[in-house]
Structure formats: C-alpha cells, structure tokens
C-alpha positions in Angstrom: 0.0 0.0 0.0 2.9 2.4 0.7 4.1 2.2 -2.9 0.6 3.2 -4.1 0.6 6.3 -1.9 4.1 7.2 -3.1 3.1 6.7 -6.7 0.0 9.0 -6.3 2.1 11.7 -4.6 4.7 11.5 -7.4 2.0 11.7 -10.0 0.5 14.8 -8.4 3.9 16.5 -8.3 4.5 15.5 -12.0 1.0 17.0 -12.9 1.8 20.2 -11.1 5.2 20.5 -12.9 3.6 19.7 -16.3 0.8 22.2 -15.6 3.4 25.0 -15.1 5.9 24.0 -17.9 3.8 22.9 -20.8 1.1 24.7 -22.8 -1.7 23.7 -25.1 -2.0 20.2 -26.5 1.4 19.2 -25.1 0.1 19.9 -21.6 -3.0 17.8 -22.2 -0.9 14.9 -23.6 1.6 15.1 -20.7 -1.2 15.1 -18.1 -2.9 12.1 -19.7 0.3 10.1 -19.9 1.2 10.9 -16.3 -2.3 9.9 -15.0 -2.5 6.7 -17.1 1.0 5.7 -16.0 0.2 6.2 -12.3 -3.2 4.5 -12.6 -1.7 1.5 -14.4 1.1 1.2 -11.7 -1.3 1.6 -8.7 -4.0 -0.8 -10.1 -1.5 -3.5 -11.2 -1.0 -2.9 -14.9 2.7 -2.2 -14.6 3.7 -3.2 -11.1 
C-alpha cells in the first residue's frame, strides 16, 4: 500500500510541474500520460 501512496504523490507532483511547464495540446498529452501511468502502476497494470 505504501508504494501506491508514493506513486500517487509523485503523479500529483508531476502533474503540477507539467501544468506549469507545458502549454496547449502538449500539456494535455503530458497530463494524460502521467495519469495513465500512475493508474496502471497503482492498479496492477505495470507493477
């Protein structure tokens, strides 16, 4: 369970960084990739 919490926290930090750094469609793609990756890891797709 600890790795899930850490993954969620890291995903939130990555989303905040992407929100500040990227603009337009690149921002949208970056956010989707971050969230899909975190969800796949937490729910067993990758980990």
